[in-house]
PAPAMAR-321281 format. One line per 5 residues: for each residue x, z, y of N, C-alpha, C, O, CB. Coordinates in Angstrom, 2 decimals, always signed. Glycine has a CB too. Layout:
N
X Z Y X Z Y X Z Y X Z Y X Z Y | ...
This chain:
172
+114.05 +84.50 +62.92 +114.13 +83.51 +63.97 +113.48 +84.02 +65.25 +113.99 +83.79 +66.35 +113.48 +82.21 +63.51 | +112.32 +84.72 +65.09 +111.63 +85.25 +66.26 +112.46 +86.28 +67.00 +112.38 +86.38 +68.22 +110.30 +85.86 +65.85 | +113.27 +87.04 +66.26 +114.12 +88.05 +66.89 +115.16 +87.43 +67.80 +115.46 +87.98 +68.87 +114.80 +88.88 +65.84 | +115.72 +86.27 +67.40 +116.71 +85.60 +68.23 +116.11 +85.13 +69.54 +116.77 +85.14 +70.58 +117.31 +84.43 +67.48 | +114.85 +84.71 +69.47 +114.19 +84.21 +70.68 +114.13 +85.30 +71.74 +114.42 +85.06 +72.91 +112.77 +83.70 +70.35
+113.75 +86.50 +71.32 +113.62 +87.58 +72.29 +114.97 +88.14 +72.72 +115.10 +88.63 +73.84 +112.78 +88.69 +71.71 | +115.97 +88.09 +71.85 +117.29 +88.57 +72.23 +118.01 +87.61 +73.17 +118.89 +88.01 +73.93 +118.14 +88.81 +71.00 | +117.63 +86.34 +73.12 +118.31 +85.37 +73.97 +117.79 +85.42 +75.40 +118.45 +84.93 +76.32 +118.15 +83.98 +73.41 | +116.62 +85.99 +75.59 +116.06 +86.11 +76.94 +116.63 +87.37 +77.58 +116.37 +88.48 +77.13 +114.50 +86.15 +76.91 | +117.42 +87.18 +78.63 +118.01 +88.32 +79.33 +117.35 +88.43 +80.70 +117.31 +87.48 +81.47 +119.56 +88.16 +79.46
+116.83 +89.60 +80.96 +116.17 +89.84 +82.23 +116.97 +90.86 +83.01 +117.09 +92.02 +82.60 +114.70 +90.32 +82.03 | +117.51 +90.43 +84.13 +118.24 +91.34 +85.01 +117.39 +91.55 +86.26 +117.43 +90.75 +87.20 +119.67 +90.76 +85.36 | +116.64 +92.64 +86.26 +115.71 +92.89 +87.36 +116.43 +93.10 +88.68 +115.84 +92.89 +89.74 +114.86 +94.09 +87.05 | +117.69 +93.50 +88.64 +118.41 +93.74 +89.89 +118.65 +92.44 +90.66 +118.91 +92.47 +91.87 +119.74 +94.43 +89.60 | +118.57 +91.31 +89.99 +118.76 +90.03 +90.66 +117.45 +89.40 +91.13 +117.46 +88.39 +91.83 +119.47 +89.07 +89.74
+116.34 +89.99 +90.75 +115.04 +89.47 +91.16 +114.81 +89.77 +92.63 +115.22 +90.83 +93.11 +113.90 +90.06 +90.29 | +114.17 +88.87 +93.36 +113.82 +89.18 +94.75 +112.76 +90.29 +94.80 +111.93 +90.42 +93.89 +113.31 +87.92 +95.49 | +112.80 +91.06 +95.85 +111.86 +92.17 +96.01 +110.42 +91.69 +95.96 +109.55 +92.36 +95.41 +112.11 +92.90 +97.32 | +110.16 +90.52 +96.54 +108.80 +89.98 +96.56 +108.27 +89.76 +95.15 +107.10 +90.05 +94.88 +108.77 +88.67 +97.34 | +109.09 +89.26 +94.25 +108.66 +88.99 +92.88 +108.36 +90.29 +92.14 +107.35 +90.39 +91.44 +109.73 +88.19 +92.13
+109.23 +91.28 +92.30 +109.01 +92.59 +91.66 +107.75 +93.24 +92.21 +106.95 +93.79 +91.45 +110.23 +93.51 +91.89 | +107.58 +93.16 +93.51 +106.40 +93.75 +94.15 +105.12 +93.07 +93.67 +104.12 +93.73 +93.39 +106.51 +93.64 +95.68 | +105.16 +91.74 +93.57 +103.99 +90.99 +93.11 +103.64 +91.36 +91.67 +102.47 +91.56 +91.35 +104.24 +89.47 +93.23 | +104.64 +91.44 +90.81 +104.39 +91.82 +89.41 +103.84 +93.23 +89.31 +102.94 +93.49 +88.51 +105.66 +91.70 +88.59 | +104.37 +94.15 +90.11 +103.87 +95.52 +90.10 +102.41 +95.56 +90.56 +101.59 +96.26 +89.97 +104.73 +96.42 +91.01
+102.10 +94.80 +91.61 +100.72 +94.75 +92.11 +99.78 +94.19 +91.05 +98.72 +94.76 +90.81 +100.64 +93.89 +93.38 | +100.17 +93.09 +90.40 +99.33 +92.49 +89.35 +99.15 +93.45 +88.18 +98.07 +93.53 +87.60 +99.94 +91.18 +88.85 | +100.20 +94.19 +87.84 +100.09 +95.16 +86.77 +99.13 +96.29 +87.10 +98.31 +96.69 +86.27 +101.45 +95.74 +86.46 | +99.23 +96.79 +88.32 +98.34 +97.87 +88.75 +96.89 +97.39 +88.80 +95.98 +98.09 +88.35 +98.76 +98.42 +90.14 | +96.67 +96.20 +89.34 +95.31 +95.65 +89.41 +94.74 +95.45 +88.01 +93.58 +95.78 +87.76 +95.31 +94.31 +90.18
+95.55 +94.91 +87.10 +95.09 +94.68 +85.73 +94.75 +95.99 +85.04 +93.69 +96.11 +84.42 +96.16 +93.92 +84.93 | +95.62 +96.97 +85.13 +95.37 +98.27 +84.50 +94.13 +98.94 +85.09 +93.31 +99.49 +84.35 +96.59 +99.18 +84.66 | +93.99 +98.89 +86.40 +92.81 +99.48 +87.06 +91.54 +98.76 +86.61 +90.53 +99.41 +86.33 +92.96 +99.40 +88.59 | +91.58 +97.45 +86.54 +90.41 +96.68 +86.10 +90.03 +97.04 +84.67 +88.85 +97.20 +84.35 +90.67 +95.17 +86.22 | +91.03 +97.17 +83.80 +90.75 +97.53 +82.40 +90.11 +98.91 +82.32 +89.13 +99.09 +81.60 +92.05 +97.50 +81.56
+90.66 +99.88 +83.06 +90.11 +101.24 +83.01 +88.67 +101.26 +83.53 +87.81 +101.89 +82.93 +90.99 +102.20 +83.83 | +88.41 +100.58 +84.65 +87.05 +100.60 +85.21 +86.06 +99.81 +84.36 +84.91 +100.23 +84.21 +87.07 +100.06 +86.62 | +86.48 +98.68 +83.81 +85.58 +97.91 +82.94 +85.25 +98.74 +81.70 +84.10 +98.79 +81.27 +86.22 +96.54 +82.54 | +86.26 +99.37 +81.11 +86.01 +100.23 +79.95 +85.09 +101.39 +80.33 +84.20 +101.75 +79.55 +87.34 +100.77 +79.38 | +85.29 +101.97 +81.49 +84.44 +103.08 +81.94 +82.97 +102.66 +82.00 +82.09 +103.41 +81.57 +84.89 +103.58 +83.32
+82.71 +101.46 +82.53 +81.32 +101.03 +82.69 +80.74 +100.40 +81.42 +79.51 +100.38 +81.27 +81.23 +100.04 +83.82 | +81.56 +99.91 +80.52 +81.03 +99.24 +79.33 +80.99 +100.12 +78.09 +80.21 +99.84 +77.17 +81.85 +98.03 +79.04 | +81.79 +101.16 +78.03 +81.84 +102.01 +76.84 +81.16 +103.34 +77.13 +81.73 +104.20 +77.80 +83.31 +102.24 +76.38 | +79.97 +103.51 +76.64 +79.27 +104.79 +76.73 +78.85 +105.21 +78.12 +78.71 +106.40 +78.39 +80.10 +105.84 +76.16 | +78.65 +104.26 +79.03 +78.29 +104.62 +80.40 +76.87 +105.19 +80.49 +76.63 +106.10 +81.27 +78.41 +103.39 +81.30
+75.97 +104.68 +79.71 +74.56 +105.08 +79.79 +74.21 +106.27 +78.90 +73.03 +106.50 +78.62 +73.68 +103.92 +79.42 | +75.20 +107.01 +78.47 +74.94 +108.20 +77.67 +74.21 +109.23 +78.52 +74.69 +109.57 +79.61 +76.27 +108.79 +77.12 | +73.08 +109.74 +78.07 +72.34 +110.72 +78.89 +73.05 +112.07 +78.95 +73.67 +112.52 +77.99 +70.92 +110.91 +78.34 | +72.94 +112.69 +80.10 +73.49 +114.02 +80.33 +72.62 +115.02 +79.59 +71.39 +114.97 +79.71 +73.57 +114.36 +81.86 | +73.22 +115.93 +78.82 +72.45 +116.82 +77.96 +71.51 +117.75 +78.74 +70.38 +117.98 +78.31 +73.38 +117.64 +77.11
+71.96 +118.28 +79.86 +71.14 +119.22 +80.61 +70.03 +118.55 +81.38 +68.99 +119.17 +81.62 +72.00 +120.01 +81.55 | +70.21 +117.29 +81.77 +69.18 +116.56 +82.49 +69.29 +115.08 +82.11 +70.17 +114.38 +82.62 +69.31 +116.76 +84.04 | +68.42 +114.61 +81.22 +68.52 +113.22 +80.73 +68.31 +112.16 +81.82 +68.53 +110.98 +81.56 +67.50 +113.01 +79.64 | +67.89 +112.55 +83.01 +67.75 +111.59 +84.10 +69.09 +111.12 +84.62 +69.17 +110.10 +85.31 +66.94 +112.19 +85.23 | +70.16 +111.85 +84.30 +71.51 +111.51 +84.76 +72.34 +110.96 +83.60 +72.04 +111.20 +82.43 +72.21 +112.74 +85.37
+73.37 +110.21 +83.96 +74.30 +109.68 +82.96 +75.49 +110.63 +82.81 +75.87 +111.33 +83.74 +74.79 +108.27 +83.35 | +76.06 +110.63 +81.61 +77.31 +111.35 +81.33 +78.26 +110.36 +80.67 +78.42 +110.38 +79.45 +77.06 +112.63 +80.42 | +78.90 +109.50 +81.47 +79.75 +108.46 +80.88 +80.83 +109.05 +79.97 +81.42 +110.09 +80.25 +80.42 +107.64 +81.99 | +81.06 +108.35 +78.87 +82.00 +108.80 +77.85 +83.44 +108.84 +78.36 +84.19 +109.75 +77.99 +81.91 +107.90 +76.64 | +83.83 +107.90 +79.19 +85.22 +107.79 +79.62 +85.49 +108.40 +81.00 +86.43 +107.99 +81.68 +85.63 +106.35 +79.62
+84.68 +109.35 +81.41 +84.89 +110.00 +82.71 +86.26 +110.68 +82.76 +86.97 +110.57 +83.75 +83.78 +111.01 +82.99 | +86.61 +111.39 +81.70 +87.91 +112.06 +81.65 +89.07 +111.08 +81.74 +90.06 +111.35 +82.42 +88.03 +112.87 +80.37 | +88.94 +109.95 +81.06 +89.99 +108.92 +81.11 +90.16 +108.40 +82.53 +91.28 +108.23 +83.00 +89.65 +107.76 +80.16 | +89.04 +108.14 +83.19 +89.10 +107.64 +84.57 +89.74 +108.66 +85.50 +90.55 +108.30 +86.35 +87.69 +107.28 +85.06 | +89.38 +109.91 +85.35 +89.94 +110.96 +86.21 +91.44 +111.11 +85.97 +92.21 +111.24 +86.92 +89.22 +112.30 +85.96
+91.86 +111.09 +84.71 +93.29 +111.20 +84.39 +94.05 +110.01 +84.97 +95.13 +110.17 +85.54 +93.51 +111.30 +82.85 | +93.50 +108.80 +84.81 +94.15 +107.61 +85.35 +94.32 +107.72 +86.87 +95.38 +107.43 +87.41 +93.34 +106.34 +85.00 | +93.26 +108.14 +87.55 +93.34 +108.26 +89.01 +94.31 +109.36 +89.44 +95.01 +109.20 +90.44 +91.95 +108.54 +89.58 | +94.36 +110.45 +88.69 +95.33 +111.52 +89.01 +96.76 +111.03 +88.82 +97.63 +111.30 +89.65 +95.07 +112.77 +88.13 | +97.00 +110.31 +87.74 +98.35 +109.75 +87.51 +98.70 +108.77 +88.62 +99.82 +108.78 +89.13 +98.43 +109.04 +86.12
+97.75 +107.91 +88.99 +98.00 +106.94 +90.07 +98.31 +107.66 +91.38 +99.20 +107.24 +92.12 +96.79 +106.00 +90.26 | +97.59 +108.73 +91.67 +97.83 +109.50 +92.89 +99.22 +110.14 +92.87 +99.94 +110.09 +93.87 +96.76 +110.57 +93.06 | +99.59 +110.74 +91.75 +100.90 +111.40 +91.64 +102.03 +110.37 +91.79 +103.00 +110.62 +92.49 +101.03 +112.14 +90.29 | +101.89 +109.22 +91.12 +102.91 +108.18 +91.23 +103.01 +107.68 +92.67 +104.11 +107.48 +93.18 +102.59 +107.00 +90.28 | +101.86 +107.49 +93.33 +101.87 +107.03 +94.72 +102.56 +108.05 +95.63 +103.35 +107.68 +96.49 +100.43 +106.77 +95.21
+102.25 +109.32 +95.44 +102.89 +110.36 +96.26 +104.39 +110.42 +96.02 +105.17 +110.57 +96.96 +102.26 +111.73 +95.96 | +104.81 +110.30 +94.76 +106.25 +110.29 +94.46 +106.93 +109.09 +95.10 +108.04 +109.21 +95.63 +106.49 +110.28 +92.94 | +106.29 +107.94 +95.07 +106.86 +106.75 +95.70 +106.95 +106.90 +97.22 +107.93 +106.46 +97.83 +106.03 +105.52 +95.36 | +105.95 +107.53 +97.81 +105.98 +107.75 +99.26 +107.13 +108.69 +99.62 +107.90 +108.40 +100.54 +104.64 +108.34 +99.76 | +107.24 +109.79 +98.90 +108.31 +110.75 +99.18 +109.68 +110.10 +98.98 +110.58 +110.27 +99.80 +108.17 +112.00 +98.29
+109.84 +109.35 +97.89 +111.10 +108.67 +97.63 +111.42 +107.63 +98.69 +112.57 +107.51 +99.12 +111.06 +108.01 +96.27 | +110.42 +106.88 +99.10 +110.61 +105.85 +100.11 +110.99 +106.45 +101.46 +111.89 +105.96 +102.14 +109.34 +105.01 +100.26 | +110.30 +107.51 +101.84 +110.61 +108.17 +103.11 +112.01 +108.77 +103.08 +112.76 +108.66 +104.04 +109.56 +109.26 +103.42 | +112.35 +109.40 +101.97 +113.68 +110.00 +101.83 +114.76 +108.93 +101.92 +115.76 +109.10 +102.62 +113.79 +110.76 +100.50 | +114.57 +107.83 +101.22 +115.55 +106.74 +101.26 +115.66 +106.16 +102.67 +116.76 +105.88 +103.15 +115.16 +105.63 +100.26
+114.51 +105.98 +103.32 +114.50 +105.41 +104.67 +115.22 +106.33 +105.66 +115.96 +105.86 +106.53 +113.05 +105.17 +105.13 | +115.02 +107.63 +105.52 +115.69 +108.58 +106.42 +117.19 +108.54 +106.21 +117.95 +108.56 +107.17 +115.15 +110.02 +106.19 | +117.63 +108.48 +104.95 +119.06 +108.41 +104.66 +119.69 +107.14 +105.22 +120.79 +107.18 +105.77 +119.31 +108.49 +103.16 | +118.98 +106.02 +105.10 +119.52 +104.75 +105.58 +119.53 +104.68 +107.11 +120.36 +103.97 +107.67 +118.71 +103.60 +105.02 | +118.63 +105.39 +107.78 +118.51 +105.31 +109.23 +119.50 +106.20 +109.96 +119.65 +106.07 +111.18 +117.10 +105.66 +109.64
+120.18 +107.10 +109.28 +121.11 +108.02 +109.96 +122.22 +107.22 +110.63 +122.89 +106.42 +109.99 +121.71 +109.04 +108.96 | +122.39 +107.46 +111.91 +123.46 +106.82 +112.65 +123.13 +105.42 +113.12 +123.95 +104.77 +113.78 +124.67 +106.78 +111.82 | +121.94 +104.93 +112.79 +121.55 +103.58 +113.21 +120.59 +103.71 +114.38 +119.83 +104.67 +114.47 +120.88 +102.79 +112.03 | +120.63 +102.75 +115.27 +119.76 +102.75 +116.44 +118.30 +102.81 +116.00 +117.92 +102.22 +114.99 +120.01 +101.50 +117.31 | +117.50 +103.51 +116.76 +116.10 +103.66 +116.41 +115.23 +102.52 +116.92 +114.01 +102.54 +116.73 +115.58 +104.97 +116.94
+115.83 +101.55 +117.56 +115.06 +100.40 +118.03 +115.49 +99.15 +117.28 +116.67 +98.95 +117.00 +115.24 +100.21 +119.56 | +114.52 +98.33 +116.98 +114.77 +97.05 +116.32 +114.13 +95.96 +117.15 +112.91 +95.95 +117.32 +114.23 +97.03 +114.86 | +114.93 +95.05 +117.66 +114.43 +93.96 +118.51 +113.68 +94.48 +119.73 +112.68 +93.90 +120.15 +113.52 +93.04 +117.71 | +114.15 +95.59 +120.28 +113.52 +96.16 +121.46 +112.27 +96.97 +121.15 +111.60 +97.44 +122.07 +113.17 +95.07 +122.41 | +111.94 +97.14 +119.88 +110.75 +97.90 +119.48 +111.21 +99.26 +118.94 +112.07 +99.31 +118.06 +109.90 +97.12 +118.40
+110.67 +100.34 +119.46 +111.09 +101.67 +118.98 +110.49 +101.98 +117.60 +109.55 +102.75 +117.48 +110.66 +102.76 +120.00 | +111.06 +101.36 +116.57 +110.50 +101.44 +115.22 +110.47 +102.86 +114.69 +109.49 +103.27 +114.08 +111.31 +100.56 +114.27 | +111.53 +103.62 +114.92 +111.57 +105.00 +114.41 +110.50 +105.87 +115.06 +109.84 +106.66 +114.39 +112.95 +105.62 +114.66 | +110.33 +105.71 +116.38 +109.31 +106.50 +117.07 +107.91 +106.13 +116.57 +107.07 +107.01 +116.39 +109.40 +106.28 +118.59 | +107.67 +104.85 +116.35 +106.36 +104.41 +115.86 +106.11 +104.96 +114.46 +105.02 +105.46 +114.18 +106.27 +102.87 +115.86
+107.10 +104.86 +113.58 +106.94 +105.36 +112.21 +106.72 +106.87 +112.20 +105.85 +107.37 +111.48 +108.16 +104.99 +111.36 | +107.51 +107.58 +112.98 +107.39 +109.04 +113.02 +106.05 +109.47 +113.62 +105.41 +110.39 +113.10 +108.54 +109.63 +113.83 | +105.63 +108.82 +114.70 +104.35 +109.20 +115.31 +103.17 +108.82 +114.40 +102.17 +109.54 +114.37 +104.19 +108.52 +116.68 | +103.28 +107.72 +113.66 +102.21 +107.35 +112.72 +102.10 +108.37 +111.60 +101.00 +108.80 +111.26 +102.46 +105.95 +112.14 | +103.24 +108.75 +111.03 +103.22 +109.75 +109.96 +102.71 +111.09 +110.48 +101.91 +111.75 +109.82 +104.63 +109.92 +109.35
+103.18 +111.49 +111.65 +102.74 +112.75 +112.24 +101.25 +112.76 +112.54 +100.56 +113.75 +112.28 +103.51 +113.02 +113.51 | +100.74 +111.65 +113.10 +99.30 +111.57 +113.40 +98.48 +111.62 +112.12 +97.42 +112.25 +112.09 +98.99 +110.28 +114.17 | +98.96 +110.97 +111.07 +98.23 +110.99 +109.80 +98.16 +112.39 +109.23 +97.09 +112.85 +108.82 +98.89 +110.04 +108.79 | +99.29 +113.08 +109.19 +99.31 +114.45 +108.65 +98.47 +115.37 +109.52 +97.68 +116.16 +108.99 +100.76 +114.98 +108.57 | +98.61 +115.28 +110.83 +97.82 +116.11 +111.74 +96.32 +115.85 +111.57 +95.53 +116.79 +111.56 +98.24 +115.85 +113.19
+95.95 +114.59 +111.43 +94.53 +114.25 +111.24 +94.00 +114.82 +109.94 +92.89 +115.35 +109.90 +94.35 +112.72 +111.27 | +94.79 +114.72 +108.87 +94.35 +115.27 +107.58 +94.17 +116.79 +107.66 +93.18 +117.32 +107.15 +95.36 +114.93 +106.48 | +95.10 +117.47 +108.31 +95.01 +118.93 +108.41 +93.80 +119.34 +109.26 +93.03 +120.21 +108.86 +96.30 +119.51 +109.02 | +93.64 +118.71 +110.42 +92.54 +119.08 +111.32 +91.19 +118.77 +110.69 +90.28 +119.60 +110.74 +92.67 +118.34 +112.67 | +91.05 +117.59 +110.07 +89.75 +117.26 +109.47 +89.47 +118.12 +108.25 +88.30 +118.34 +107.92 +89.71 +115.77 +109.08
+90.50 +118.61 +107.57 +90.25 +119.54 +106.46 +89.78 +120.88 +107.00 +88.84 +121.47 +106.46 +91.52 +119.72 +105.59 | +90.43 +121.36 +108.06 +90.05 +122.66 +108.62 +88.62 +122.65 +109.17 +87.90 +123.64 +109.05 +91.02 +123.06 +109.73 | +88.21 +121.52 +109.76 +86.87 +121.43 +110.33 +85.86 +120.80 +109.38 +84.70 +120.59 +109.76 +86.90 +120.65 +111.61 | +86.28 +120.50 +108.15 +85.38 +119.89 +107.18 +84.29 +120.85 +106.76 +84.44 +122.07 +106.84 +86.16 +119.43 +105.95 | +83.19 +120.28 +106.32 +82.04 +121.09 +105.91 +82.16 +121.48 +104.44 +82.34 +120.62 +103.58 +80.73 +120.33 +106.16
+82.07 +122.75 +104.17 +82.08 +123.23 +102.80 +80.71 +123.73 +102.40 +80.57 +124.48 +101.43 +83.12 +124.34 +102.62 | +79.70 +123.32 +103.14 +78.35 +123.81 +102.88 +77.70 +123.04 +101.74 +78.25 +122.08 +101.21 +77.50 +123.70 +104.14 | +76.53 +123.49 +101.38 +75.75 +122.92 +100.28 +76.52 +122.96 +98.97 +76.44 +122.04 +98.16 +75.37 +121.48 +100.61 | +77.26 +124.04 +98.77 +78.00 +124.18 +97.53 +77.65 +125.51 +96.87 +77.34 +126.49 +97.54 +79.53 +124.07 +97.78 | +77.72 +125.51 +95.56 +77.35 +126.71 +94.82 +78.55 +127.59 +94.48 +78.42 +128.79 +94.24 +76.63 +126.33 +93.55
+79.73 +126.98 +94.48 +80.93 +127.74 +94.14 +82.03 +127.44 +95.15 +81.92 +126.50 +95.94 +81.42 +127.41 +92.71 | +83.08 +128.26 +95.12 +84.20 +128.02 +96.02 +84.93 +126.74 +95.68 +85.43 +126.05 +96.56 +85.16 +129.19 +95.98 | +85.00 +126.41 +94.39 +85.68 +125.18 +93.97 +84.95 +123.96 +94.54 +85.58 +123.01 +95.00 +85.75 +125.09 +92.42 | +83.63 +124.00 +94.51 +82.86 +122.89 +95.06 +83.01 +122.83 +96.57 +83.07 +121.75 +97.15 +81.37 +123.03 +94.68 | +83.08 +123.99 +97.22 +83.28 +124.01 +98.66 +84.61 +123.36 +99.03 +84.69 +122.62 +100.01 +83.23 +125.45 +99.19
+85.66 +123.64 +98.25 +86.96 +123.01 +98.51 +86.85 +121.50 +98.41 +87.35 +120.79 +99.28 +88.03 +123.54 +97.53 | +86.21 +121.01 +97.36 +86.12 +119.55 +97.17 +85.22 +118.91 +98.21 +85.45 +117.76 +98.59 +85.61 +119.23 +95.77 | +84.20 +119.63 +98.68 +83.39 +119.10 +99.78 +84.24 +118.96 +101.04 +84.15 +117.96 +101.76 +82.17 +120.03 +100.04 | +85.06 +119.98 +101.31 +85.95 +119.90 +102.48 +86.96 +118.77 +102.32 +87.26 +118.06 +103.27 +86.68 +121.24 +102.70 | +87.50 +118.62 +101.11 +88.47 +117.55 +100.86 +87.84 +116.17 +101.04 +88.45 +115.28 +101.62 +89.06 +117.68 +99.43
+86.61 +116.01 +100.54 +85.92 +114.72 +100.71 +85.66 +114.45 +102.19 +85.86 +113.34 +102.67 +84.60 +114.71 +99.91 | +85.20 +115.47 +102.91 +85.00 +115.33 +104.36 +86.30 +114.96 +105.05 +86.32 +114.12 +105.95 +84.43 +116.63 +104.95 | +87.38 +115.59 +104.63 +88.69 +115.32 +105.23 +89.04 +113.84 +105.09 +89.41 +113.20 +106.08 +89.80 +116.20 +104.58 | +88.92 +113.28 +103.89 +89.29 +111.89 +103.68 +88.37 +110.93 +104.42 +88.83 +109.95 +105.01 +89.28 +111.56 +102.19 | +87.08 +111.20 +104.41 +86.14 +110.31 +105.11 +86.39 +110.36 +106.61 +86.53 +109.32 +107.25 +84.68 +110.71 +104.79
+86.44 +111.56 +107.18 +86.63 +111.69 +108.62 +88.00 +111.20 +109.08 +88.12 +110.59 +110.14 +86.44 +113.14 +109.04 | +89.04 +111.47 +108.28 +90.37 +110.97 +108.62 +90.41 +109.45 +108.60 +91.00 +108.83 +109.49 +91.42 +111.54 +107.65 | +89.78 +108.86 +107.60 +89.75 +107.39 +107.52 +89.06 +106.79 +108.73 +89.56 +105.84 +109.33 +89.05 +106.93 +106.24 | +87.92 +107.35 +109.08 +87.18 +106.83 +110.24 +88.00 +106.98 +111.51 +88.10 +106.04 +112.30 +85.82 +107.56 +110.39 | +88.59 +108.15 +111.70 +89.39 +108.39 +112.91 +90.60 +107.46 +112.97 +90.87 +106.87 +114.02 +89.84 +109.84 +112.95
+91.34 +107.33 +111.86 +92.55 +106.51 +111.86 +92.23 +105.02 +112.02 +93.01 +104.29 +112.62 +93.33 +106.74 +110.58 | +91.09 +104.58 +111.48 +90.67 +103.18 +111.70 +90.36 +102.97 +113.18 +90.72 +101.95 +113.75 +89.42 +102.83 +110.83 | +89.68 +103.94 +113.79 +89.38 +103.86 +115.22 +90.66 +103.82 +116.05 +90.77 +103.05 +117.00 +88.49 +105.04 +115.65 | +91.64 +104.66 +115.70 +92.92 +104.67 +116.41 +93.64 +103.33 +116.23 +94.22 +102.83 +117.19 +93.81 +105.83 +115.90 | +93.60 +102.76 +115.04 +94.24 +101.47 +114.79 +93.58 +100.37 +115.63 +94.27 +99.52 +116.19 +94.16 +101.10 +113.29
+92.26 +100.39 +115.73 +91.55 +99.40 +116.55 +91.95 +99.56 +118.02 +92.19 +98.57 +118.71 +90.01 +99.55 +116.40 | +92.03 +100.80 +118.49 +92.48 +101.05 +119.87 +93.91 +100.56 +120.09 +94.21 +99.99 +121.14 +92.37 +102.54 +120.21 | +94.78 +100.80 +119.12 +96.17 +100.36 +119.26 +96.27 +98.83 +119.30 +97.06 +98.28 +120.07 +97.02 +100.91 +118.09 | +95.48 +98.17 +118.49 +95.46 +96.70 +118.50 +94.94 +96.19 +119.84 +95.51 +95.25 +120.42 +94.59 +96.15 +117.35 | +93.88 +96.80 +120.33 +93.31 +96.38 +121.62 +94.32 +96.62 +122.75 +94.49 +95.77 +123.62 +92.00 +97.14 +121.90
+94.96 +97.78 +122.74 +95.95 +98.08 +123.78 +97.12 +97.11 +123.72 +97.61 +96.65 +124.75 +96.46 +99.53 +123.65 | +97.57 +96.80 +122.53 +98.67 +95.84 +122.37 +98.28 +94.46 +122.88 +99.08 +93.77 +123.50 +99.08 +95.74 +120.90 | +97.04 +94.07 +122.63 +96.54 +92.77 +123.10 +96.52 +92.73 +124.62 +96.95 +91.75 +125.24 +95.14 +92.50 +122.53 | +96.00 +93.80 +125.23 +95.90 +93.85 +126.69 +97.30 +93.84 +127.31 +97.53 +93.11 +128.27 +95.13 +95.12 +127.14 | +98.22 +94.62 +126.77 +99.59 +94.66 +127.31 +100.27 +93.30 +127.16 +100.94 +92.84 +128.09 +100.43 +95.76 +126.61
+100.10 +92.66 +126.01 +100.74 +91.34 +125.83 +100.15 +90.30 +126.77 +100.87 +89.42 +127.24 +100.60 +90.87 +124.37 | +98.86 +90.38 +127.04 +98.23 +89.44 +128.01 +98.79 +89.66 +129.41 +99.07 +88.70 +130.13 +96.69 +89.62 +128.03 | +98.96 +90.94 +129.79 +99.50 +91.24 +131.12 +100.94 +90.78 +131.24 +101.34 +90.28 +132.30 +99.41 +92.74 +131.40 | +101.73 +90.94 +130.18 +103.13 +90.52 +130.20 +103.24 +88.98 +130.25 +104.17 +88.45 +130.86 +103.86 +91.08 +128.97 | +102.33 +88.30 +129.61 +102.37 +86.83 +129.60 +101.97 +86.24 +130.95 +102.37 +85.11 +131.26 +101.46 +86.29 +128.51
+101.20 +86.97 +131.73 +100.79 +86.48 +133.05 +101.94 +86.50 +134.04 +102.00 +85.69 +134.96 +99.64 +87.31 +133.59 | +102.87 +87.44 +133.84 +103.97 +87.62 +134.80 +105.03 +86.60 +134.62 +106.02 +86.61 +135.35 +104.58 +88.98 +134.68
């Protein structure tokens, strides 16, 4: 009897609105992330590090790292797929939407992000490291921190400039 119940439920995801699919995906990601982090902190977190008992050696560190690497790879694949699909759909279509140069804004945002990541990596500090591998990760950490700060500052400037321009246009 239980088998009939599940066979009678037909789910056609292609008919679902994008908002519903997106919401379910978000809830799934949040739930999975919460489970991984709660398990990380509750299962073997206070295990002492063998070389120096003053530090912790959490049992699920490897699990957390693998989860984050998988999440990063999936996110990168989705970005590449989304950009590729968007480029294919935009061919032959006007680059402005409602008088807004959407293509130029998207392209300049992507270009600024990539340029910022490259420049902040090149100028990142690799000091205070004992090995080349650690120096790379120090530079990578500097890259993300400095890029985030710079891009947040640029976003604040863009919002302020947009506000000033809209005020000037409304006065006329």
